C-alpha positions in Angstrom: 181.4 156.3 42.1 184.6 155.3 43.9 184.8 154.1 47.4 181.2 152.7 47.7 180.5 150.3 50.5 180.9 146.7 49.0 177.3 145.8 49.8 176.0 148.8 47.8 178.0 148.4 44.6 175.5 146.2 42.8 172.6 148.2 44.0 174.2 151.4 42.8 175.0 149.9 39.4 171.3 148.9 39.0 170.3 152.4 39.9 172.3 153.7 36.9 169.6 152.2 34.7 167.1 154.8 36.0 167.0 157.4 33.2 163.7 159.1 34.3 164.1 162.9 34.2 163.1 165.1 37.1 160.2 166.4 35.1 159.0 162.9 34.2 159.2 161.9 37.8 157.0 164.8 38.9 154.5 164.3 36.2 154.1 160.6 37.0 153.9 160.9 40.8 151.6 158.3 42.3 149.8 158.5 45.6 149.2 154.9 46.5 147.0 154.3 49.6 147.9 151.7 52.2 144.9 149.6 51.2 146.5 149.2 47.8 149.9 148.1 49.1 150.8 144.5 49.9 152.3 145.2 53.4 152.8 142.6 56.1 151.5 144.7 59.1 152.9 142.0 61.5 150.4 142.6 64.3 149.9 146.3 63.8 146.7 148.2 63.0 146.9 150.8 60.2 144.2 153.5 60.1 143.7 156.6 57.9 142.7 159.8 59.7 141.5 163.0 58.0 142.4 166.3 59.7 140.3 168.4 57.5 142.0 167.9 54.2 145.2 166.5 55.7 145.4 162.7 55.4 147.4 161.0 58.2 148.3 157.3 58.4 148.2 156.0 62.0 150.1 152.8 62.9 149.7 151.3 66.3 149.9 148.0 68.1 146.8 145.8 68.1 147.1 145.9 71.9 147.5 149.6 72.8 148.7 150.9 76.1 148.3 154.2 77.9 151.0 156.8 77.6 152.8 155.2 74.6 155.5 157.2 72.8 154.4 158.9 69.6 156.4 159.2 66.5 155.4 161.8 63.8 157.2 160.8 60.7 157.6 162.9 57.5 158.4 161.0 54.3 161.2 162.0 52.0 161.0 163.0 48.4 162.7 166.4 48.0 159.4 168.2 49.0 158.1 167.3 45.5 157.2 163.6 45.6 156.7 160.6 47.9 153.7 159.6 50.1 153.3 158.3 53.6 152.5 154.8 52.4 156.1 154.4 51.3 157.3 154.6 54.9 154.9 152.1 56.5 157.2 149.0 56.4 160.2 151.1 57.6 158.3 152.3 60.7 156.8 149.0 61.9 159.9 148.4 64.0 159.1 151.6 66.0 155.6 150.3 66.7 156.9 146.9 67.9 159.9 148.0 69.9 158.3 150.9 71.7 154.6 149.9 71.6 154.4 153.3 70.0 151.8 155.1 67.9 153.2 156.3 64.6 151.6 159.2 62.6 152.6 159.9 59.0 151.1 163.0 57.5 150.6 163.2 53.8 151.8 166.8 53.6 151.2 168.9 50.5 153.9 168.8 47.9 155.6 171.4 45.7 155.5 172.7 43.0 151.7 172.9 43.4 152.0 173.7 47.1 155.3 175.4 47.8 156.6 176.5 51.2 155.1 176.9 53.8 152.4 174.3 52.9 154.4 171.2 54.0 155.5 172.9 57.2 151.9 174.0 58.0 150.7 170.4 57.5 153.4 169.0 59.7 152.9 171.5 62.5 149.1 170.9 62.4 149.8 167.2 62.8 151.9 167.9 65.9 149.2 170.2 67.4 146.6 167.5 66.7 148.6 164.7 68.3 149.3 166.8 71.4 145.6 167.7 71.7 144.4 164.2 71.1 146.9 162.5 73.4 144.3 160.9 75.6 142.3 159.4 72.7 145.5 158.2 71.0 146.7 156.8 74.3 150.1 158.6 73.9 152.3 160.4 76.3 152.4 164.0 75.1 155.8 164.3 76.7 157.2 161.5 74.5 156.4 162.9 71.1 159.3 162.5 68.7 159.4 164.1 65.3 161.4 162.4 62.6 161.9 161.8 58.9 164.4 161.1 56.1 165.8 163.5 53.6 163.1 166.2 53.0 161.3 164.6 55.9 164.3 165.4 58.0 164.0 169.0 57.0 160.4 169.0 58.0 161.1 167.3 61.4 163.6 170.1 62.2 161.3 172.9 60.8 158.4 171.7 62.9 160.7 171.5 66.0 161.9 175.1 65.4 158.4 176.4 65.0 157.3 174.6 68.2 160.2 176.2 70.0 159.5 179.7 68.7 155.8 179.6 69.3 155.9 177.8 72.6 154.1 174.9 71.0 153.9 171.3 72.1 156.8 169.7 73.8 159.0 167.5 71.6 161.1 164.8 73.3 163.5 164.2 70.5 164.2 164.8 66.8 165.4 162.1 64.3 166.2 164.0 61.0 168.0 161.3 59.0 170.3 162.5 56.3 168.3 165.7 56.1 167.9 168.2 53.2 169.1 171.4 54.9 170.9 173.9 52.7 169.0 175.5 49.7 172.2 176.8 48.2 174.1 174.7 45.8 177.6 173.9 47.1 180.7 172.8 45.1 180.5 169.5 47.0 177.0 168.9 45.5 178.3 169.1 42.0 180.1 165.8 42.1 176.8 164.0 42.4 175.5 163.6 38.8 174.4 160.0 38.7 170.7 159.8 37.5 170.1 156.9 39.8 170.7 158.7 43.0 169.7 162.0 44.6 171.9 164.3 42.5 172.7 168.0 42.1 170.0 168.6 39.4 167.2 167.0 41.4 168.3 168.9 44.4 168.4 172.3 42.7 165.0 171.7 41.0 163.4 170.5 44.2 164.6 173.6 46.2 163.4 175.8 43.3 159.9 174.2 43.4 159.7 174.4 47.2 160.9 178.0 47.5 159.2 179.4 44.4 157.1 181.9 46.4 159.9 183.0 48.7 161.7 186.3 47.9 164.0 185.5 50.9 164.5 182.0 52.2 163.1 181.6 55.7 165.2 179.5 58.1 162.2 177.2 58.6 162.5 176.3 54.9 166.2 175.8 55.0 167.1 174.8 58.6 170.8 175.0 58.0 170.5 178.8 58.5 168.2 178.6 61.5 169.0 179.6 65.1 169.6 176.3 66.8 169.4 177.2 70.5 167.1 175.3 73.0 166.4 172.2 70.9 165.6 168.8 72.2 168.0 165.8 71.8 168.7 165.0 68.2 170.0 161.9 66.4 171.0 161.8 62.8 173.2 159.7 60.5 174.5 160.0 56.9 176.7 158.2 54.4 179.9 159.7 53.1 178.6 159.2 49.5 175.5 161.3 50.1 175.0 164.7 48.4 174.0 166.1 51.8 177.1 164.8 53.7 179.0 168.1 53.9 176.0 170.2 55.0 174.9 167.7 57.6 178.4 167.5 59.1 178.5 171.3 59.4 175.0 171.4 60.8 176.0 168.9 63.5 178.9 171.2 64.5 176.5 174.1 64.8 174.3 172.0 67.1 177.3 171.1 69.2 178.2 174.8 69.5 174.7 175.4 70.9 175.2 172.6 73.5 172.4 170.6 71.9 172.4 166.9 72.9 173.4 165.4 69.5 174.3 161.9 68.5 175.7 161.6 65.0 176.9 158.5 63.0 178.7 158.4 59.7 178.6 155.4 57.4 181.5 155.1 55.1 180.8 154.5 51.4 177.0 154.8 51.8 174.8 156.8 49.4 171.6 158.7 50.1 168.8 156.5 51.5 171.1 153.5 51.9 169.2 152.4 55.0 166.2 151.5 52.9 168.1 148.8 51.1 168.0 145.1 52.1 171.7 144.7 53.0 173.6 144.3 56.3 174.9 147.9 56.5 171.3 149.2 56.2 170.1 146.8 58.9 173.1 148.0 61.1 172.0 151.6 60.7 168.4 150.8 61.5 169.4 148.9 64.6 171.5 151.8 65.7 168.7 154.2 65.1 166.4 152.2 67.4 169.0 152.0 70.1 169.6 155.7 70.2 165.9 156.4 70.0 165.4 154.2 73.0 168.0 156.2 74.9 166.2 159.5 74.1 162.8 158.1 75.2 164.3 156.7 78.4 165.7 160.1 79.4 162.3 161.8 79.3 161.2 162.8 82.7 157.4 162.5 82.9 155.8 165.2 85.0 
């Protein structure tokens, strides 16, 4: 892959050694619970909450304050793998910087549970957080929905559903390098490396997620949704990400709807680069926290 950011070249070369097929990956999915992961919680409290059969990880400061912001984070994984525990270390910065409560739903995965299962789980988590605002010590007017990749798709889908059903207020949306367009594009076909999110994985993931859909609903593929009346949005993406083209076009659609949108492009960066331990990833994370703070600070509490 030409033009990679210098800090990511060695990481990319190491990823080329990953020869696990999509089918093998799905068959060997693991669902590690937080109690099994050696995570430095760094002054945070991690709890597991069950909303009927929906498991939600709750991360909060040891010293909680009234009217804290609340982040509802949806993990990535193409709608077919991943679990909330993978996101804990990434989200500790949100807890510390904003004295926030972070909720990570373990939404149901395809192919066993295709659309709309994940969306239903995500929306139920939003409804529950809004209803339990007092016991969670959160400000229901400072709920931000967010996630990376497939999680970015769900963050947008939950926001669209809340808008259309006059649901809970959402202060902002952080769909990072989101999975948006179910249709394979010519741009996608240049991404064939087995070590990264590639065209084969993308096609098979969409097929699994949409297997019960005769027509693709816009909640499933937000690229085709009506984008009016949405809260402020921040996203970023690397130029070497399979989703780069569709995300750039999606941002233009948001601008045409007069949505407050902040968008950053990182040259030479591949899908999920912000999860790596390199300077460009730390720069992206720092920028994410800065823009998030701007969104929170603009919320007018009634």
